[in-house]
C-alpha positions as CSV (number, residue, x, y, z in Angstrom):
1,M,102.4,26.3,63.8
2,V,102.4,24.4,60.6
3,R,105.7,23.4,59.0
4,Y,105.9,23.1,55.3
5,K,108.2,20.5,53.8
6,P,110.1,21.5,50.7
7,A,109.5,19.6,47.5
8,R,111.8,16.6,47.1
9,S,114.4,17.2,44.5
10,D,115.9,13.7,44.7
11,R,113.1,12.2,42.6
12,K,114.3,10.8,39.3
13,K,113.4,13.2,36.5
14,K,111.8,11.6,33.5
15,E,113.8,12.3,30.4
16,P,111.4,13.1,27.6
17,S,112.1,10.8,24.7
18,G,112.0,13.0,21.6
19,L,111.1,10.3,19.0
20,S,108.3,8.5,20.9
21,S,106.5,11.8,21.5
22,A,107.1,13.2,18.0
23,I,105.6,10.2,16.1
24,P,101.9,10.8,17.1
25,C,102.3,14.5,16.4
26,L,103.7,13.9,12.9
27,V,100.9,11.4,12.2
28,L,98.3,13.9,13.2
29,L,99.9,16.6,11.2
30,I,100.2,14.5,8.0
31,A,96.6,13.3,8.4
32,G,95.4,16.8,8.8
33,M,97.3,18.0,5.7
34,A,95.9,15.0,3.7
35,L,92.3,15.8,4.7
36,F,92.8,19.5,3.9
37,F,94.2,18.6,0.4
38,L,91.4,16.2,-0.3
39,L,88.9,18.8,0.7
40,L,90.5,21.3,-1.6
41,Y,90.6,18.8,-4.4
42,A,86.9,18.0,-4.0
43,V,86.0,21.7,-4.0
44,L,88.1,22.5,-7.1
45,R,86.9,19.4,-9.0
46,G,83.3,20.3,-8.4
47,A,83.8,23.9,-9.7
């Protein structure tokens, strides 16, 4: 009969660092907004 070992809970849990993971998200968000506004500007200027 096969015995299953329980998952180890003594491993060190990685603490997610909020700032280092938020910076790339903010950069992508700001770049996306800038591209959107540039597209809107180009469409409205051509009209």
